[in-house]
N, CA, C and O of each residue as an XYZ file, in Angstrom:
300
protein
N     107.652     99.071     74.381
C     106.165     98.941     74.248
C     105.401     99.099     75.466
O     105.783     98.587     76.519
N     104.277     99.824     75.373
C     103.548    100.076     76.422
C     102.459     98.875     76.796
O     102.012     98.167     75.894
N     102.109     98.712     78.012
C     101.184     97.630     78.313
C      99.748     98.356     78.491
O      99.528     99.317     79.228
N      98.816     97.686     77.656
C      97.460     98.247     77.649
C      96.457     97.142     78.114
O      96.717     95.960     77.885
N      95.384     97.490     78.723
C      94.284     96.570     78.941
C      93.274     96.724     78.005
O      92.935     97.835     77.600
N      92.717     95.577     77.595
C      91.651     95.481     76.523
C      90.493     94.670     77.063
O      90.671     93.898     78.005
N      89.318     94.824     76.493
C      88.203     93.955     76.598
C      87.767     93.460     75.247
O      87.556     94.210     74.294
N      87.647     92.160     75.221
C      87.277     91.407     73.816
C      85.891     91.404     73.698
O      85.238     90.911     74.618
N      85.287     91.904     72.650
C      83.798     92.052     72.444
C      83.297     90.483     72.056
O      82.131     90.175     72.303
N      84.094     89.631     71.522
C      83.679     88.391     71.019
C      83.697     87.421     72.231
O      82.636     86.818     72.393
N      84.615     87.172     73.048
C      84.636     86.358     74.214
C      84.375     86.930     75.519
O      84.334     86.208     76.516
N      84.192     88.216     75.577
C      84.050     89.028     76.798
C      84.997     88.974     77.820
O      84.667     89.178     78.988
N      86.380     88.666     77.422
C      87.452     88.654     78.338
C      88.200     89.925     78.412
O      88.218     90.722     77.474
N      88.841     90.118     79.575
C      89.620     91.315     79.808
C      90.999     90.781     79.928
O      91.309     89.848     80.669
N      91.953     91.551     79.011
C      93.403     91.048     78.905
C      94.272     92.304     78.941
O      93.813     93.427     78.732
N      95.571     92.047     79.221
C      96.504     92.978     79.231
C      97.561     92.586     78.106
O      98.020     91.444     78.091
N      97.926     93.488     77.213
C      98.913     93.098     76.111
C      99.964     94.198     75.866
O      99.660     95.387     75.963
N     101.180     93.792     75.553
C     102.169     94.793     75.153
C     101.949     95.047     73.661
O     102.072     94.154     72.823
N     101.632     96.259     73.383
C     101.240     96.705     72.027
C     102.125     97.777     71.589
O     102.251     98.796     72.267
N     102.842     97.572     70.314
C     103.503     98.738     69.678
C     102.566     99.604     69.008
O     101.382     99.282     68.902
N     103.023    100.683     68.551
C     102.159    101.885     67.925
C     101.570    101.431     66.596
O     100.460    101.826     66.240
N     102.354    100.551     65.817
C     101.880    100.137     64.506
C     101.198     98.707     64.466
O     100.828     98.144     63.436
N     101.090     98.196     65.791
C     100.411     96.748     65.947
C      98.934     96.887     66.065
O      98.486     97.889     66.623
N      98.139     95.981     65.595
C      96.768     95.616     65.834
C      96.675     94.423     66.846
O      97.041     93.279     66.574
N      96.175     94.796     67.975
C      96.133     93.760     68.999
C      95.082     92.653     68.642
O      94.070     92.950     68.007
N      95.330     91.400     69.048
C      94.586     90.263     68.764
C      94.308     89.540     70.132
O      95.199     89.345     70.959
N      92.982     89.154     70.304
C      92.709     88.397     71.634
C      93.334     87.152     71.693
O      93.029     86.327     70.831
N      94.246     86.827     72.645
C      94.918     85.546     72.749
C      94.032     84.312     73.023
O      94.408     83.150     72.872
N      92.766     84.716     73.460
C      91.794     83.564     73.793
C      91.033     83.013     72.519
O      90.946     81.818     72.235
N      90.467     84.119     71.755
C      89.641     83.663     70.630
C      90.219     84.172     69.256
O      89.768     83.778     68.181
N      91.256     85.082     69.370
C      91.742     85.471     68.021
C      91.102     86.680     67.426
O      91.546     87.155     66.380
N      90.134     87.171     68.013
C      89.346     88.458     67.548
C      90.100     89.656     67.572
O      90.906     89.829     68.486
N      89.939     90.526     66.661
C      90.597     91.819     66.485
C      89.680     92.858     67.001
O      90.016     94.042     66.962
N      88.454     92.452     67.519
C      87.469     93.517     68.040
C      87.799     93.823     69.549
O      86.994     93.439     70.397
N      88.850     94.439     69.900
C      89.159     94.805     71.248
C      88.916     96.215     71.521
O      89.159     97.063     70.662
N      88.464     96.503     72.635
C      88.261     97.796     73.110
C      89.241     98.111     74.192
O      89.299     97.375     75.177
N      90.075     99.237     74.066
C      91.070     99.604     75.070
C      90.436    100.211     76.213
O      89.634    101.142     76.141
N      90.869     99.585     77.389
C      90.259    100.092     78.675
C      91.141    100.987     79.296
O      92.338    100.963     79.006
N      90.620    101.887     80.235
C      91.395    102.825     81.024
C      92.108    102.053     82.042
O      91.535    101.317     82.845
N      93.516    102.260     81.984
C      94.344    101.572     83.034
C      94.478    102.389     84.318
O      94.339    103.608     84.222
N      94.719    101.879     85.439
C      94.961    102.547     86.689
C      96.522    102.515     86.817
O      97.222    101.612     86.359
N      96.958    103.553     87.458
C      98.343    103.711     87.677
C      98.863    103.040     88.977
O     100.034    102.686     89.116
N      97.973    102.905     89.843
C      98.329    102.280     91.168
C      97.045    101.738     91.689
O      95.964    102.256     91.409
N      97.178    100.632     92.491
C      95.929    100.053     93.153
C      95.323    101.110     94.149
O      96.058    101.802     94.854
N      94.103    101.194     94.174
C      93.377    102.159     95.080
C      93.664    101.674     96.452
O      93.684    100.485     96.770
N      93.900    102.756     97.300
C      93.934    102.561     98.715
C      95.292    101.827     99.213
O      95.468    101.715    100.426
N      96.179    101.364     98.378
C      97.360    100.587     98.874
C      98.559    101.537     98.958
O      99.430    101.311     99.798
N      98.652    102.601     98.122
C      99.812    103.351     98.133
C     100.209    103.977     99.425
O     101.355    103.906     99.871
N      99.154    104.634    100.050
C      99.385    105.277    101.320
C      99.848    104.289    102.439
O     100.699    104.623    103.264
N      99.307    103.169    102.433
C      99.693    102.164    103.457
C     101.088    101.689    103.175
O     101.805    101.486    104.155
N     101.544    101.494    102.046
C     102.785    101.078    101.721
C     103.849    102.170    102.109
O     104.889    101.880    102.701
N     103.511    103.440    101.733
C     104.365    104.461    102.061
C     104.584    104.653    103.693
O     105.654    104.901    104.249
N     103.364    104.483    104.275
C     103.363    104.711    105.800
C     104.204    103.547    106.392
O     105.017    103.762    107.292
N     104.017    102.438    105.926
C     104.803    101.310    106.503
C     106.383    101.420    106.313
O     107.208    101.089    107.165
N     106.658    101.927    105.086
C     108.148    102.230    104.795
C     108.752    103.305    105.707
O     109.869    103.227    106.219
N     107.866    104.342    105.854
C     108.425    105.357    106.651
C     108.466    104.918    108.179
O     109.399    105.293    108.890
N     107.507    104.170    108.642
C     107.627    103.712    110.001
C     108.841    102.778    110.211
O     109.464    102.878    111.268
N     109.205    101.912    109.313
C     110.383    101.125    109.318
C     111.597    101.892    109.365
O     112.510    101.606    110.139
N     111.641    103.002    108.439
C     112.792    103.877    108.470
C     112.981    104.598    109.817
O     114.109    104.772    110.278
N     111.901    105.002    110.422
C     111.951    105.708    111.617
C     112.497    104.916    112.729
O     113.301    105.377    113.540
N     112.015    103.642    112.750
C     112.560    102.616    113.871
C     113.978    102.406    113.699
O     114.687    102.249    114.693
N     114.492    102.386    112.455
C     115.941    102.143    112.155
C     116.669    103.533    112.328
O     117.897    103.511    112.253
N     116.097    104.625    112.530
C     116.793    105.884    112.848
C     117.123    106.621    111.556
O     117.880    107.590    111.603
N     116.582    106.202    110.375
C     116.788    106.930    109.133
C     115.613    107.857    108.883
O     114.550    107.454    108.412
N     115.843    109.083    109.210
C     114.815    110.082    109.069
C     114.966    110.923    107.822
O     114.235    111.903    107.678
N     115.843    110.611    106.936
C     116.106    111.460    105.767
C     114.867    111.697    104.855
O     114.829    112.697    104.138
N     113.873    110.808    104.872
C     112.737    110.950    104.045
C     111.520    111.579    104.686
O     110.399    111.549    104.177
N     111.837    112.185    105.907
C     110.834    112.933    106.700
C     111.101    114.414    106.540
O     112.261    114.791    106.373
N     110.061    115.308    106.583
C     110.307    116.749    106.636
C     110.844    117.257    108.007
O     110.792    116.571    109.028
N     111.353    118.489    107.951
C     111.885    118.924    109.245
C     110.795    119.003    110.400
O     111.096    118.773    111.571
N     109.533    119.335    110.003
C     108.593    119.372    110.961
C     108.164    117.920    111.636
O     107.718    117.719    112.765
N     108.431    117.025    110.631
C     107.996    115.574    111.175
C     109.184    115.113    111.925
O     109.019    114.168    112.697
N     110.438    115.678    111.802
C     111.614    115.118    112.515
C     111.595    115.803    113.960
O     112.200    115.273    114.892
N     110.949    116.889    114.105
C     110.881    117.645    115.397
C     111.989    118.514    115.571
O     112.243    118.900    116.711
N     112.760    118.918    114.512
C     113.976    119.836    114.625
C     113.545    121.155    114.231
O     114.344    122.092    114.233
């Protein structure tokens, strides 16, 4: 079942729910069925590059260069 984000029109809450294709989502706070599905982001903005860079720096310090291109390895 996919995880979807919803906005409840009745209580103005934003929630995430696991919803099957045949299910009608219900707000866990107020019980309303008037939910609007929101656009979900796949990754937090601005954090992915920092995480990748930190991982690559750690690998380079340990001598593991397999995740670097040939030009980055200097060979």
